[in-house]
mmCIF file as gemmi writes it, N, C-alpha and C atoms, coordinates in Angstrom:
data_model
loop_
_atom_site.group_PDB
_atom_site.id
_atom_site.type_symbol
_atom_site.label_atom_id
_atom_site.label_alt_id
_atom_site.label_comp_id
_atom_site.label_asym_id
_atom_site.label_entity_id
_atom_site.label_seq_id
_atom_site.pdbx_PDB_ins_code
_atom_site.Cartn_x
_atom_site.Cartn_y
_atom_site.Cartn_z
_atom_site.occupancy
_atom_site.B_iso_or_equiv
_atom_site.pdbx_formal_charge
_atom_site.auth_seq_id
_atom_site.auth_asym_id
_atom_site.pdbx_PDB_model_num
ATOM 1 N N . MET Axp A 1 ? 0.727 70.429 131.911 1 0 ? 1 A 1
ATOM 2 C CA . MET Axp A 1 ? 0.764 69.343 130.957 1 0 ? 1 A 1
ATOM 3 C C . MET Axp A 1 ? 0.895 69.942 129.559 1 0 ? 1 A 1
ATOM 4 N N . PRO Axp A 2 ? 1.824 69.442 128.765 1 0 ? 2 A 1
ATOM 5 C CA . PRO Axp A 2 ? 2.001 69.99 127.418 1 0 ? 2 A 1
ATOM 6 C C . PRO Axp A 2 ? 0.803 69.664 126.53 1 0 ? 2 A 1
ATOM 7 N N . ARG Axp A 3 ? 0.558 70.542 125.609 1 0 ? 3 A 1
ATOM 8 C CA . ARG Axp A 3 ? -0.542 70.346 124.661 1 0 ? 3 A 1
ATOM 9 C C . ARG Axp A 3 ? -0.023 69.627 123.43 1 0 ? 3 A 1
ATOM 10 N N . ILE Axp A 4 ? -0.768 68.665 122.973 1 0 ? 4 A 1
ATOM 11 C CA . ILE Axp A 4 ? -0.432 67.92 121.765 1 0 ? 4 A 1
ATOM 12 C C . ILE Axp A 4 ? -1.52 68.221 120.746 1 0 ? 4 A 1
ATOM 13 N N . LYS Axp A 5 ? -1.115 68.65 119.569 1 0 ? 5 A 1
ATOM 14 C CA . LYS Axp A 5 ? -2.102 68.988 118.533 1 0 ? 5 A 1
ATOM 15 C C . LYS Axp A 5 ? -2.654 67.724 117.895 1 0 ? 5 A 1
ATOM 16 N N . LYS Axp A 6 ? -3.968 67.689 117.759 1 0 ? 6 A 1
ATOM 17 C CA . LYS Axp A 6 ? -4.675 66.625 117.055 1 0 ? 6 A 1
ATOM 18 C C . LYS Axp A 6 ? -5.797 67.327 116.311 1 0 ? 6 A 1
ATOM 19 N N . GLU Axp A 7 ? -5.811 67.192 115.038 1 0 ? 7 A 1
ATOM 20 C CA . GLU Axp A 7 ? -6.807 67.885 114.239 1 0 ? 7 A 1
ATOM 21 C C . GLU Axp A 7 ? -8.014 66.999 113.984 1 0 ? 7 A 1
ATOM 22 N N . ALA Axp A 8 ? -9.142 67.65 113.764 1 0 ? 8 A 1
ATOM 23 C CA . ALA Axp A 8 ? -10.377 66.934 113.437 1 0 ? 8 A 1
ATOM 24 C C . ALA Axp A 8 ? -10.902 67.479 112.116 1 0 ? 8 A 1
ATOM 25 N N . SER Axp A 9 ? -11.375 66.608 111.283 1 0 ? 9 A 1
ATOM 26 C CA . SER Axp A 9 ? -11.968 67.032 110.017 1 0 ? 9 A 1
ATOM 27 C C . SER Axp A 9 ? -13.451 67.321 110.243 1 0 ? 9 A 1
ATOM 28 N N . LEU Axp A 10 ? -13.86 68.508 109.823 1 0 ? 10 A 1
ATOM 29 C CA . LEU Axp A 10 ? -15.254 68.918 109.971 1 0 ? 10 A 1
ATOM 30 C C . LEU Axp A 10 ? -15.853 69.164 108.603 1 0 ? 10 A 1
ATOM 31 N N . ASP Axp A 11 ? -17.139 68.906 108.499 1 0 ? 11 A 1
ATOM 32 C CA . ASP Axp A 11 ? -17.822 69.323 107.281 1 0 ? 11 A 1
ATOM 33 C C . ASP Axp A 11 ? -18.303 70.756 107.503 1 0 ? 11 A 1
ATOM 34 N N . LEU Axp A 12 ? -18.936 71.351 106.51 1 0 ? 12 A 1
ATOM 35 C CA . LEU Axp A 12 ? -19.342 72.753 106.605 1 0 ? 12 A 1
ATOM 36 C C . LEU Axp A 12 ? -20.301 72.973 107.772 1 0 ? 12 A 1
ATOM 37 N N . GLU Axp A 13 ? -21.24 72.063 107.969 1 0 ? 13 A 1
ATOM 38 C CA . GLU Axp A 13 ? -22.225 72.214 109.047 1 0 ? 13 A 1
ATOM 39 C C . GLU Axp A 13 ? -21.565 72.166 110.425 1 0 ? 13 A 1
ATOM 40 N N . THR Axp A 14 ? -20.691 71.18 110.66 1 0 ? 14 A 1
ATOM 41 C CA . THR Axp A 14 ? -20.04 71.08 111.97 1 0 ? 14 A 1
ATOM 42 C C . THR Axp A 14 ? -19 72.191 112.155 1 0 ? 14 A 1
ATOM 43 N N . TRP Axp A 15 ? -18.404 72.681 111.081 1 0 ? 15 A 1
ATOM 44 C CA . TRP Axp A 15 ? -17.486 73.809 111.18 1 0 ? 15 A 1
ATOM 45 C C . TRP Axp A 15 ? -18.224 75.047 111.676 1 0 ? 15 A 1
ATOM 46 N N . LYS Axp A 16 ? -19.43 75.276 111.153 1 0 ? 16 A 1
ATOM 47 C CA . LYS Axp A 16 ? -20.233 76.429 111.596 1 0 ? 16 A 1
ATOM 48 C C . LYS Axp A 16 ? -20.571 76.307 113.082 1 0 ? 16 A 1
ATOM 49 N N . ILE Axp A 17 ? -20.9 75.099 113.525 1 0 ? 17 A 1
ATOM 50 C CA . ILE Axp A 17 ? -21.188 74.88 114.947 1 0 ? 17 A 1
ATOM 51 C C . ILE Axp A 17 ? -19.936 75.164 115.771 1 0 ? 17 A 1
ATOM 52 N N . ALA Axp A 18 ? -18.801 74.661 115.328 1 0 ? 18 A 1
ATOM 53 C CA . ALA Axp A 18 ? -17.543 74.854 116.055 1 0 ? 18 A 1
ATOM 54 C C . ALA Axp A 18 ? -17.191 76.335 116.167 1 0 ? 18 A 1
ATOM 55 N N . GLN Axp A 19 ? -17.538 77.121 115.165 1 0 ? 19 A 1
ATOM 56 C CA . GLN Axp A 19 ? -17.251 78.557 115.194 1 0 ? 19 A 1
ATOM 57 C C . GLN Axp A 19 ? -18.007 79.254 116.324 1 0 ? 19 A 1
ATOM 58 N N . GLU Axp A 20 ? -19.117 78.686 116.761 1 0 ? 20 A 1
ATOM 59 C CA . GLU Axp A 20 ? -19.928 79.299 117.815 1 0 ? 20 A 1
ATOM 60 C C . GLU Axp A 20 ? -19.402 78.98 119.213 1 0 ? 20 A 1
ATOM 61 N N . ILE Axp A 21 ? -18.496 78.017 119.312 1 0 ? 21 A 1
ATOM 62 C CA . ILE Axp A 21 ? -17.959 77.616 120.609 1 0 ? 21 A 1
ATOM 63 C C . ILE Axp A 21 ? -16.747 78.477 120.921 1 0 ? 21 A 1
ATOM 64 N N . GLU Axp A 22 ? -16.794 79.144 122.086 1 0 ? 22 A 1
ATOM 65 C CA . GLU Axp A 22 ? -15.759 80.121 122.435 1 0 ? 22 A 1
ATOM 66 C C . GLU Axp A 22 ? -14.365 79.504 122.48 1 0 ? 22 A 1
ATOM 67 N N . ASN Axp A 23 ? -14.217 78.382 123.154 1 0 ? 23 A 1
ATOM 68 C CA . ASN Axp A 23 ? -12.906 77.74 123.253 1 0 ? 23 A 1
ATOM 69 C C . ASN Axp A 23 ? -13.083 76.296 122.804 1 0 ? 23 A 1
ATOM 70 N N . TYR Axp A 24 ? -13 76.084 121.519 1 0 ? 24 A 1
ATOM 71 C CA . TYR Axp A 24 ? -13.276 74.774 120.928 1 0 ? 24 A 1
ATOM 72 C C . TYR Axp A 24 ? -12.332 73.699 121.456 1 0 ? 24 A 1
ATOM 73 N N . SER Axp A 25 ? -11.066 74.025 121.639 1 0 ? 25 A 1
ATOM 74 C CA . SER Axp A 25 ? -10.102 73.038 122.136 1 0 ? 25 A 1
ATOM 75 C C . SER Axp A 25 ? -10.467 72.584 123.544 1 0 ? 25 A 1
ATOM 76 N N . ASP Axp A 26 ? -10.804 73.538 124.414 1 0 ? 26 A 1
ATOM 77 C CA . ASP Axp A 26 ? -11.185 73.184 125.78 1 0 ? 26 A 1
ATOM 78 C C . ASP Axp A 26 ? -12.464 72.353 125.771 1 0 ? 26 A 1
ATOM 79 N N . TRP Axp A 27 ? -13.422 72.752 124.97 1 0 ? 27 A 1
ATOM 80 C CA . TRP Axp A 27 ? -14.678 72.012 124.862 1 0 ? 27 A 1
ATOM 81 C C . TRP Axp A 27 ? -14.414 70.585 124.387 1 0 ? 27 A 1
ATOM 82 N N . THR Axp A 28 ? -13.539 70.43 123.441 1 0 ? 28 A 1
ATOM 83 C CA . THR Axp A 28 ? -13.192 69.098 122.932 1 0 ? 28 A 1
ATOM 84 C C . THR Axp A 28 ? -12.537 68.265 124.03 1 0 ? 28 A 1
ATOM 85 N N . ARG Axp A 29 ? -11.618 68.876 124.787 1 0 ? 29 A 1
ATOM 86 C CA . ARG Axp A 29 ? -10.977 68.151 125.89 1 0 ? 29 A 1
ATOM 87 C C . ARG Axp A 29 ? -12.004 67.712 126.929 1 0 ? 29 A 1
ATOM 88 N N . GLN Axp A 30 ? -12.942 68.603 127.25 1 0 ? 30 A 1
ATOM 89 C CA . GLN Axp A 30 ? -13.982 68.253 128.22 1 0 ? 30 A 1
ATOM 90 C C . GLN Axp A 30 ? -14.84 67.093 127.716 1 0 ? 30 A 1
ATOM 91 N N . CYS Axp A 31 ? -15.17 67.118 126.448 1 0 ? 31 A 1
ATOM 92 C CA . CYS Axp A 31 ? -15.961 66.02 125.869 1 0 ? 31 A 1
ATOM 93 C C . CYS Axp A 31 ? -15.183 64.706 125.931 1 0 ? 31 A 1
ATOM 94 N N . LEU Axp A 32 ? -13.898 64.746 125.656 1 0 ? 32 A 1
ATOM 95 C CA . LEU Axp A 32 ? -13.078 63.54 125.718 1 0 ? 32 A 1
ATOM 96 C C . LEU Axp A 32 ? -12.976 63.005 127.145 1 0 ? 32 A 1
ATOM 97 N N . HIS Axp A 33 ? -12.845 63.909 128.119 1 0 ? 33 A 1
ATOM 98 C CA . HIS Axp A 33 ? -12.824 63.47 129.518 1 0 ? 33 A 1
ATOM 99 C C . HIS Axp A 33 ? -14.163 62.839 129.905 1 0 ? 33 A 1
ATOM 100 N N . ALA Axp A 34 ? -15.245 63.445 129.451 1 0 ? 34 A 1
ATOM 101 C CA . ALA Axp A 34 ? -16.568 62.883 129.738 1 0 ? 34 A 1
ATOM 102 C C . ALA Axp A 34 ? -16.688 61.49 129.135 1 0 ? 34 A 1
ATOM 103 N N . TYR Axp A 35 ? -16.256 61.349 127.913 1 0 ? 35 A 1
ATOM 104 C CA . TYR Axp A 35 ? -16.295 60.044 127.231 1 0 ? 35 A 1
ATOM 105 C C . TYR Axp A 35 ? -15.467 59.007 127.998 1 0 ? 35 A 1
ATOM 106 N N . ALA Axp A 36 ? -14.266 59.417 128.433 1 0 ? 36 A 1
ATOM 107 C CA . ALA Axp A 36 ? -13.375 58.492 129.141 1 0 ? 36 A 1
ATOM 108 C C . ALA Axp A 36 ? -13.953 58.047 130.482 1 0 ? 36 A 1
ATOM 109 N N . SER Axp A 37 ? -14.743 58.91 131.108 1 0 ? 37 A 1
ATOM 110 C CA . SER Axp A 37 ? -15.321 58.554 132.405 1 0 ? 37 A 1
ATOM 111 C C . SER Axp A 37 ? -16.694 57.905 132.26 1 0 ? 37 A 1
ATOM 112 N N . GLY Axp A 38 ? -17.111 57.677 131.022 1 0 ? 38 A 1
ATOM 113 C CA . GLY Axp A 38 ? -18.393 57.007 130.795 1 0 ? 38 A 1
ATOM 114 C C . GLY Axp A 38 ? -19.593 57.919 130.882 1 0 ? 38 A 1
ATOM 115 N N . ASN Axp A 39 ? -19.364 59.218 130.859 1 0 ? 39 A 1
ATOM 116 C CA . ASN Axp A 39 ? -20.457 60.188 130.918 1 0 ? 39 A 1
ATOM 117 C C . ASN Axp A 39 ? -20.656 60.845 129.556 1 0 ? 39 A 1
ATOM 118 N N . ASP Axp A 40 ? -21.806 61.444 129.396 1 0 ? 40 A 1
ATOM 119 C CA . ASP Axp A 40 ? -21.993 62.299 128.235 1 0 ? 40 A 1
ATOM 120 C C . ASP Axp A 40 ? -21.584 63.712 128.643 1 0 ? 40 A 1
ATOM 121 N N . TYR Axp A 41 ? -21.468 64.602 127.683 1 0 ? 41 A 1
ATOM 122 C CA . TYR Axp A 41 ? -20.974 65.942 127.965 1 0 ? 41 A 1
ATOM 123 C C . TYR Axp A 41 ? -21.882 66.689 128.941 1 0 ? 41 A 1
ATOM 124 N N . VAL Axp A 42 ? -23.186 66.53 128.808 1 0 ? 42 A 1
ATOM 125 C CA . VAL Axp A 42 ? -24.128 67.231 129.692 1 0 ? 42 A 1
ATOM 126 C C . VAL Axp A 42 ? -23.937 66.756 131.132 1 0 ? 42 A 1
ATOM 127 N N . SER Axp A 43 ? -23.815 65.452 131.335 1 0 ? 43 A 1
ATOM 128 C CA . SER Axp A 43 ? -23.594 64.923 132.69 1 0 ? 43 A 1
ATOM 129 C C . SER Axp A 43 ? -22.275 65.425 133.25 1 0 ? 43 A 1
ATOM 130 N N . GLU Axp A 44 ? -21.254 65.441 132.42 1 0 ? 44 A 1
ATOM 131 C CA . GLU Axp A 44 ? -19.95 65.932 132.852 1 0 ? 44 A 1
ATOM 132 C C . GLU Axp A 44 ? -20.031 67.414 133.232 1 0 ? 44 A 1
ATOM 133 N N . ALA Axp A 45 ? -20.742 68.202 132.455 1 0 ? 45 A 1
ATOM 134 C CA . ALA Axp A 45 ? -20.896 69.63 132.753 1 0 ? 45 A 1
ATOM 135 C C . ALA Axp A 45 ? -21.629 69.822 134.077 1 0 ? 45 A 1
ATOM 136 N N . ARG Axp A 46 ? -22.651 69.005 134.322 1 0 ? 46 A 1
ATOM 137 C CA . ARG Axp A 46 ? -23.371 69.093 135.602 1 0 ? 46 A 1
ATOM 138 C C . ARG Axp A 46 ? -22.446 68.762 136.767 1 0 ? 46 A 1
ATOM 139 N N . LEU Axp A 47 ? -21.619 67.712 136.599 1 0 ? 47 A 1
ATOM 140 C CA . LEU Axp A 47 ? -20.668 67.361 137.658 1 0 ? 47 A 1
ATOM 141 C C . LEU Axp A 47 ? -19.699 68.502 137.915 1 0 ? 47 A 1
ATOM 142 N N . ARG Axp A 48 ? -19.218 69.132 136.846 1 0 ? 48 A 1
ATOM 143 C CA . ARG Axp A 48 ? -18.292 70.254 137.003 1 0 ? 48 A 1
ATOM 144 C C . ARG Axp A 48 ? -18.964 71.419 137.721 1 0 ? 48 A 1
ATOM 145 N N . MET Axp A 49 ? -20.224 71.688 137.418 1 0 ? 49 A 1
ATOM 146 C CA . MET Axp A 49 ? -20.939 72.774 138.089 1 0 ? 49 A 1
ATOM 147 C C . MET Axp A 49 ? -21.112 72.467 139.568 1 0 ? 49 A 1
ATOM 148 N N . ARG Axp A 50 ? -21.343 71.186 139.908 1 0 ? 50 A 1
ATOM 149 C CA . ARG Axp A 50 ? -21.452 70.802 141.316 1 0 ? 50 A 1
ATOM 150 C C . ARG Axp A 50 ? -20.116 71.007 142.027 1 0 ? 50 A 1
ATOM 151 N N . TRP Axp A 51 ? -19.013 70.659 141.356 1 0 ? 51 A 1
ATOM 152 C CA . TRP Axp A 51 ? -17.696 70.869 141.956 1 0 ? 51 A 1
ATOM 153 C C . TRP Axp A 51 ? -17.406 72.351 142.132 1 0 ? 51 A 1
ATOM 154 N N . VAL Axp A 52 ? -17.81 73.163 141.183 1 0 ? 52 A 1
ATOM 155 C CA . VAL Axp A 52 ? -17.614 74.612 141.307 1 0 ? 52 A 1
ATOM 156 C C . VAL Axp A 52 ? -18.404 75.142 142.498 1 0 ? 52 A 1
ATOM 157 N N . ALA Axp A 53 ? -19.642 74.695 142.637 1 0 ? 53 A 1
ATOM 158 C CA . ALA Axp A 53 ? -20.469 75.137 143.765 1 0 ? 53 A 1
ATOM 159 C C . ALA Axp A 53 ? -19.848 74.706 145.087 1 0 ? 53 A 1
ATOM 160 N N . ALA Axp A 54 ? -19.337 73.474 145.14 1 0 ? 54 A 1
ATOM 161 C CA . ALA Axp A 54 ? -18.693 72.982 146.363 1 0 ? 54 A 1
ATOM 162 C C . ALA Axp A 54 ? -17.431 73.787 146.672 1 0 ? 54 A 1
ATOM 163 N N . ALA Axp A 55 ? -16.658 74.109 145.64 1 0 ? 55 A 1
ATOM 164 C CA . ALA Axp A 55 ? -15.435 74.899 145.839 1 0 ? 55 A 1
ATOM 165 C C . ALA Axp A 55 ? -15.77 76.293 146.349 1 0 ? 55 A 1
ATOM 166 N N . ARG Axp A 56 ? -16.821 76.899 145.8 1 0 ? 56 A 1
ATOM 167 C CA . ARG Axp A 56 ? -17.226 78.234 146.251 1 0 ? 56 A 1
ATOM 168 C C . ARG Axp A 56 ? -17.707 78.19 147.696 1 0 ? 56 A 1
ATOM 169 N N . GLN Axp A 57 ? -18.444 77.145 148.048 1 0 ? 57 A 1
ATOM 170 C CA . GLN Axp A 57 ? -18.932 77.009 149.409 1 0 ? 57 A 1
ATOM 171 C C . GLN Axp A 57 ? -17.766 76.818 150.383 1 0 ? 57 A 1
ATOM 172 N N . LEU Axp A 58 ? -16.807 75.993 150.012 1 0 ? 58 A 1
ATOM 173 C CA . LEU Axp A 58 ? -15.619 75.79 150.839 1 0 ? 58 A 1
ATOM 174 C C . LEU Axp A 58 ? -14.835 77.089 150.985 1 0 ? 58 A 1
ATOM 175 N N . ALA Axp A 59 ? -14.674 77.821 149.892 1 0 ? 59 A 1
ATOM 176 C CA . ALA Axp A 59 ? -13.961 79.104 149.949 1 0 ? 59 A 1
ATOM 177 C C . ALA Axp A 59 ? -14.676 80.074 150.888 1 0 ? 59 A 1
ATOM 178 N N . ALA Axp A 60 ? -16.005 80.086 150.858 1 0 ? 60 A 1
ATOM 179 C CA . ALA Axp A 60 ? -16.765 80.976 151.74 1 0 ? 60 A 1
ATOM 180 C C . ALA Axp A 60 ? -16.543 80.613 153.204 1 0 ? 60 A 1
ATOM 181 N N . VAL Axp A 61 ? -16.499 79.328 153.517 1 0 ? 61 A 1
ATOM 182 C CA . VAL Axp A 61 ? -16.241 78.886 154.891 1 0 ? 61 A 1
ATOM 183 C C . VAL Axp A 61 ? -14.838 79.296 155.324 1 0 ? 61 A 1
ATOM 184 N N . ILE Axp A 62 ? -13.861 79.134 154.425 1 0 ? 62 A 1
ATOM 185 C CA . ILE Axp A 62 ? -12.48 79.519 154.746 1 0 ? 62 A 1
ATOM 186 C C . ILE Axp A 62 ? -12.384 81.017 155.005 1 0 ? 62 A 1
ATOM 187 N N . ILE Axp A 63 ? -13.044 81.806 154.165 1 0 ? 63 A 1
ATOM 188 C CA . ILE Axp A 63 ? -13.026 83.269 154.338 1 0 ? 63 A 1
ATOM 189 C C . ILE Axp A 63 ? -13.674 83.648 155.664 1 0 ? 63 A 1
ATOM 190 N N . GLU Axp A 64 ? -14.783 83.013 155.98 1 0 ? 64 A 1
ATOM 191 C CA . GLU Axp A 64 ? -15.474 83.289 157.244 1 0 ? 64 A 1
ATOM 192 C C . GLU Axp A 64 ? -14.568 82.958 158.434 1 0 ? 64 A 1
ATOM 193 N N . TYR Axp A 65 ? -13.885 81.828 158.361 1 0 ? 65 A 1
ATOM 194 C CA . TYR Axp A 65 ? -12.964 81.435 159.429 1 0 ? 65 A 1
ATOM 195 C C . TYR Axp A 65 ? -11.778 82.405 159.502 1 0 ? 65 A 1
ATOM 196 N N . ALA Axp A 66 ? -11.27 82.797 158.352 1 0 ? 66 A 1
ATOM 197 C CA . ALA Axp A 66 ? -10.144 83.739 158.326 1 0 ? 66 A 1
ATOM 198 C C . ALA Axp A 66 ? -10.526 85.047 159.007 1 0 ? 66 A 1
ATOM 199 N N . ALA Axp A 67 ? -11.77 85.479 158.842 1 0 ? 67 A 1
ATOM 200 C CA . ALA Axp A 67 ? -12.227 86.729 159.457 1 0 ? 67 A 1
ATOM 201 C C . ALA Axp A 67 ? -12.24 86.621 160.978 1 0 ? 67 A 1
ATOM 202 N N . THR Axp A 68 ? -12.467 85.417 161.511 1 0 ? 68 A 1
ATOM 203 C CA . THR Axp A 68 ? -12.444 85.261 162.967 1 0 ? 68 A 1
ATOM 204 C C . THR Axp A 68 ? -11.017 85.343 163.504 1 0 ? 68 A 1
ATOM 205 N N . ILE Axp A 69 ? -10.049 84.954 162.7 1 0 ? 69 A 1
ATOM 206 C CA . ILE Axp A 69 ? -8.649 84.991 163.119 1 0 ? 69 A 1
ATOM 207 C C . ILE Axp A 69 ? -8.058 86.38 162.883 1 0 ? 69 A 1
ATOM 208 N N . ASP Axp A 70 ? -8.331 86.936 161.704 1 0 ? 70 A 1
ATOM 209 C CA . ASP Axp A 70 ? -7.792 88.245 161.333 1 0 ? 70 A 1
ATOM 210 C C . ASP Axp A 70 ? -8.853 89.018 160.558 1 0 ? 70 A 1
ATOM 211 N N . PRO Axp A 71 ? -9.584 89.888 161.231 1 0 ? 71 A 1
ATOM 212 C CA . PRO Axp A 71 ? -10.66 90.638 160.557 1 0 ? 71 A 1
ATOM 213 C C . PRO Axp A 71 ? -10.18 91.488 159.382 1 0 ? 71 A 1
ATOM 214 N N . ASP Axp A 72 ? -8.879 91.788 159.326 1 0 ? 72 A 1
ATOM 215 C CA . ASP Axp A 72 ? -8.341 92.627 158.253 1 0 ? 72 A 1
ATOM 216 C C . ASP Axp A 72 ? -7.635 91.82 157.17 1 0 ? 72 A 1
ATOM 217 N N . HIS Axp A 73 ? -7.99 90.548 157.014 1 0 ? 73 A 1
ATOM 218 C CA . HIS Axp A 73 ? -7.288 89.693 156.039 1 0 ? 73 A 1
ATOM 219 C C . HIS Axp A 73 ? -7.517 90.142 154.602 1 0 ? 73 A 1
ATOM 220 N N . GLY Axp A 74 ? -8.642 90.754 154.294 1 0 ? 74 A 1
ATOM 221 C CA . GLY Axp A 74 ? -8.876 91.35 152.983 1 0 ? 74 A 1
ATOM 222 C C . GLY Axp A 74 ? -9.178 90.386 151.842 1 0 ? 74 A 1
ATOM 223 N N . GLN Axp A 75 ? -9.394 89.132 152.128 1 0 ? 75 A 1
ATOM 224 C CA . GLN Axp A 75 ? -9.703 88.166 151.058 1 0 ? 75 A 1
ATOM 225 C C . GLN Axp A 75 ? -11.212 88.115 150.806 1 0 ? 75 A 1
ATOM 226 N N . THR Axp A 76 ? -11.566 87.788 149.576 1 0 ? 76 A 1
ATOM 227 C CA . THR Axp A 76 ? -12.952 87.492 149.218 1 0 ? 76 A 1
ATOM 228 C C . THR Axp A 76 ? -12.965 86.094 148.616 1 0 ? 76 A 1
ATOM 229 N N . VAL Axp A 77 ? -14.14 85.549 148.435 1 0 ? 77 A 1
ATOM 230 C CA . VAL Axp A 77 ? -14.256 84.23 147.813 1 0 ? 77 A 1
ATOM 231 C C . VAL Axp A 77 ? -13.593 84.259 146.432 1 0 ? 77 A 1
ATOM 232 N N . GLU Axp A 78 ? -13.837 85.315 145.677 1 0 ? 78 A 1
ATOM 233 C CA . GLU Axp A 78 ? -13.298 85.417 144.328 1 0 ? 78 A 1
ATOM 234 C C . GLU Axp A 78 ? -11.769 85.49 144.321 1 0 ? 78 A 1
ATOM 235 N N . THR Axp A 79 ? -11.186 86.275 145.243 1 0 ? 79 A 1
ATOM 236 C CA . THR Axp A 79 ? -9.721 86.375 145.263 1 0 ? 79 A 1
ATOM 237 C C . THR Axp A 79 ? -9.09 85.071 145.728 1 0 ? 79 A 1
ATOM 238 N N . LEU Axp A 80 ? -9.745 84.4 146.669 1 0 ? 80 A 1
ATOM 239 C CA . LEU Axp A 80 ? -9.22 83.119 147.144 1 0 ? 80 A 1
ATOM 240 C C . LEU Axp A 80 ? -9.244 82.072 146.033 1 0 ? 80 A 1
ATOM 241 N N . ILE Axp A 81 ? -10.353 81.981 145.317 1 0 ? 81 A 1
ATOM 242 C CA . ILE Axp A 81 ? -10.455 81.018 144.213 1 0 ? 81 A 1
ATOM 243 C C . ILE Axp A 81 ? -9.48 81.386 143.104 1 0 ? 81 A 1
ATOM 244 N N . SER Axp A 82 ? -9.372 82.673 142.786 1 0 ? 82 A 1
ATOM 245 C CA . SER Axp A 82 ? -8.45 83.113 141.745 1 0 ? 82 A 1
ATOM 246 C C . SER Axp A 82 ? -7.021 82.736 142.091 1 0 ? 82 A 1
ATOM 247 N N . LYS Axp A 83 ? -6.63 82.951 143.343 1 0 ? 83 A 1
ATOM 248 C CA . LYS Axp A 83 ? -5.28 82.597 143.772 1 0 ? 83 A 1
ATOM 249 C C . LYS Axp A 83 ? -5.061 81.092 143.678 1 0 ? 83 A 1
ATOM 250 N N . ALA Axp A 84 ? -6.04 80.316 144.109 1 0 ? 84 A 1
ATOM 251 C CA . ALA Axp A 84 ? -5.922 78.857 144.05 1 0 ? 84 A 1
ATOM 252 C C . ALA Axp A 84 ? -5.82 78.366 142.611 1 0 ? 84 A 1
ATOM 253 N N . MET Axp A 85 ? -6.547 78.987 141.692 1 0 ? 85 A 1
ATOM 254 C CA . MET Axp A 85 ? -6.522 78.565 140.286 1 0 ? 85 A 1
ATOM 255 C C . MET Axp A 85 ? -5.17 78.864 139.635 1 0 ? 85 A 1
ATOM 256 N N . GLU Axp A 86 ? -4.437 79.847 140.158 1 0 ? 86 A 1
ATOM 257 C CA . GLU Axp A 86 ? -3.129 80.189 139.607 1 0 ? 86 A 1
ATOM 258 C C . GLU Axp A 86 ? -2.038 79.262 140.11 1 0 ? 86 A 1
ATOM 259 N N . GLN Axp A 87 ? -2.292 78.533 141.191 1 0 ? 87 A 1
ATOM 260 C CA . GLN Axp A 87 ? -1.293 77.656 141.781 1 0 ? 87 A 1
ATOM 261 C C . GLN Axp A 87 ? -1.293 76.324 141.042 1 0 ? 87 A 1
ATOM 262 N N . THR Axp A 88 ? -0.114 75.877 140.685 1 0 ? 88 A 1
ATOM 263 C CA . THR Axp A 88 ? -0.011 74.654 139.894 1 0 ? 88 A 1
ATOM 264 C C . THR Axp A 88 ? 0.822 73.575 140.565 1 0 ? 88 A 1
ATOM 265 N N . ARG Axp A 89 ? 1.58 73.95 141.604 1 0 ? 89 A 1
ATOM 266 C CA . ARG Axp A 89 ? 2.407 72.977 142.302 1 0 ? 89 A 1
ATOM 267 C C . ARG Axp A 89 ? 2.005 72.926 143.767 1 0 ? 89 A 1
ATOM 268 N N . LEU Axp A 90 ? 2.17 71.793 144.4 1 0 ? 90 A 1
ATOM 269 C CA . LEU Axp A 90 ? 1.79 71.616 145.794 1 0 ? 90 A 1
ATOM 270 C C . LEU Axp A 90 ? 2.472 72.65 146.683 1 0 ? 90 A 1
ATOM 271 N N . GLU Axp A 91 ? 3.728 72.956 146.413 1 0 ? 91 A 1
ATOM 272 C CA . GLU Axp A 91 ? 4.461 73.911 147.225 1 0 ? 91 A 1
ATOM 273 C C . GLU Axp A 91 ? 3.805 75.292 147.225 1 0 ? 91 A 1
ATOM 274 N N . GLU Axp A 92 ? 3.105 75.638 146.163 1 0 ? 92 A 1
ATOM 275 C CA . GLU Axp A 92 ? 2.49 76.962 146.058 1 0 ? 92 A 1
ATOM 276 C C . GLU Axp A 92 ? 1.265 77.092 146.949 1 0 ? 92 A 1
ATOM 277 N N . PHE Axp A 93 ? 0.73 75.978 147.453 1 0 ? 93 A 1
ATOM 278 C CA . PHE Axp A 93 ? -0.452 76.034 148.306 1 0 ? 93 A 1
ATOM 279 C C . PHE Axp A 93 ? -0.094 76.315 149.762 1 0 ? 93 A 1
ATOM 280 N N . GLU Axp A 94 ? 1.191 76.321 150.087 1 0 ? 94 A 1
ATOM 281 C CA . GLU Axp A 94 ? 1.615 76.559 151.467 1 0 ? 94 A 1
ATOM 282 C C . GLU Axp A 94 ? 1.589 78.023 151.8 1 0 ? 94 A 1
């Protein structure tokens, strides 16, 4: 999805806070998604952490199953998740 620039005016105090946030644009997008879904940022972050935990658990099950089929498959949970995160089109998941 293309990025569209939208600027926000900050005062000195909020600018200092923004400087402490590693990826301010991503944080802003997450806050906007939380707002759109009727959640606050903390609730949205908790939901995201639950999804991450579920994804890691699913990846572990897949790796365990892969080992029963091919003990030399060489995948780990981290490599499987990393590969999945790099895929952006449905065709790449095949």
